[in-house]
N, C-alpha and C positions, 0 to 999 in steps of 0.2 A: 585050941588056938587060931592062933595072929593071923592075919592075913593082909600079904604085906604087896600094894601096887609101883614095882616096875616102867618106867618106863625109858626105849631108850633113846637115845641122849646122841647128836651126831654133834664130835666135838671137832675141827678142825686140829692133828699138830701143826706148830712152825717153826722149823729151824732155822736157829739166822747162826751163820763162822763169821767169825766180827777179827779181827786183826790186832794183836794186844801189837806184834814189835811186824823183824822184819820176815821175821824165822819162826813166833809165832801165834795159835788159832784161837778162838777161844769158840765153844759151841755151847749152843744154847736153845735147848730147847721149850720147851712151850703151849699152855691147851689154849688158843681160839677165847675168850670169853673178853667181859667187855673187860675186865682186872684188868686183862695183858697188855692191854696198847701203856697203861700205868707200867706195865715191869720193864714194858718194852722200853719209852721212858727211861726208866733207872739205869738199866744197863748199854740204853747207847750215851750216859751223861759220862759213862766209863773211858771212853775213848776223844779220842783229841782227833779234830777235825782232816788233818793230813790218814789218817786212815782208810778212811773214804773214798782214798782216789785209791788204795792198796787192790780193793774187793768193792767191786761191784752192788754195792751193797742196794743203794738206793732205784739198782736194775730192779733186782731180783724182789724190793713191794714197792715201785708202780707194776711189779705183773702181778701182786699180789693187791693192788691194788688200797695200800694201805695209806687211805691219802689224810689220817689223822698227825699219824707217824713222818707222811715225807709233811706238814705243815708245820710240827715240830724240830723236824732233822732243815728243815731252810730259815727257820725262825734264832733256831742255835748256831746257824752257820756256817752247818756243810754244803761243803762246793754238790755242785749236782753238775761237776763236767767234765767227770768221764767218760773218755773211750774207750769201747773194746778196742779187738785190735783188726775188727772188719770200718772202723771207724763210726759205730752205729752213739747216738751217744741214748742219752735217758727223755728226750723225747721221739728215738728210733726208736725205742723201744714202749715209749704211751702210742705210737700213730699203729702200732706193728702188729700184733697177733692178738695183748689183751685187751685193746681198742678205749682206754677212759682217758674223752677226752674232758673229767674234772681232773683228770694227774697233764693235762695237755695244758687245759684255761692254768691248772697251779702255774705250771713250767713259763709262760707265754705268757699270762698276763707278767706274772715280778718278774719279768726282765730275763725269767734265769736261764731259757733257750729261748730263742725266738726265730736263731730261721730256719724258716722250711721249706726251704730249699737247699742245705745242705748234707751233700753230700759223700755215704759210706764207696768200700772201693767199688762196691758194685753199683754205686751211681744210686743206690735207694734213698731218695728221699723223706725225712719223715709222712709228707704232704702228697708220694708215690706210697710208701708207704702203705696209709690209711686209706688209698684207696684204691690197696691188691688187697686189701685184708675186705674192702665194705666196709668200710668204718664210716660210711653218713656222713653219721655226726657228725664226726671232727673233719673230714669236708666239707661242709656244709661250713662252718666255725672255720676253716678255714680260706676257704673262695667267700665271704665274709668276711674278714677284718683282717686279709694280708693281704700280699702280689703273687702268690702260686706263679710259677714259671713252671708253662705248657706243654714248652721246648722240650722238658731236660724228658734228660731219655737212662734209662738200668744201661748197662754196658752189653742190657743182652738189645736192642732196642726200644725197650718198651717205656712206653710215654703212656704217660692216665689215660690219655681216649683210651689207648687199649688195652693199657689191664684193664680199664671196666669193663671195655666191652668183652676178655676172653671173661670176666666173671658174673656177667650180662646182670651188669648191674647198671640199672635204667635212670636208678632215679643219681648214683652217680653222676653217669654219661649228661642231666638236666642242668644236673649241674655246673659239670665245665664246659656244657654249651652254654646256660647261662652268663659265664665268668668271659669266652668273646666276645659276648656281644654284649661289652662293657668295653 
């Protein structure tokens, strides 16, 4: 009698919907393993740069924090300048719910998107989103390396200070107060 040992392995499945032309898309599904990044690179190499403007693939990769793929796309010349209907760009996404300092650094240090005060239709800036979602590491990076405009408010009247207060984030409030002193 043979004894088999099975291990449960949790594997994420990634789905990419990539445009072929204005009317057709190809949906790709693959399991996230070490080799999957190579497979993604191979797949993405088949698409022209203008295709990345038709679908916010970059946004999805930012949310998934797929830094290596984003770096590869940047090196390949893919534009990261897509804006959604509300005026949000890749930097807004990186500072929002996904909160990835690594992606923020990729976008800002390479000069792809470095305006932390650019507003969406609701008046949200990348800086305000970092405050709103309590990403103290991103707020600190912006305070240390950029000139966040602390007077900007959303269409609801929220400033960086009011958002930090609403979120009870004392670390971010201290960072904002430090910025005011300089």
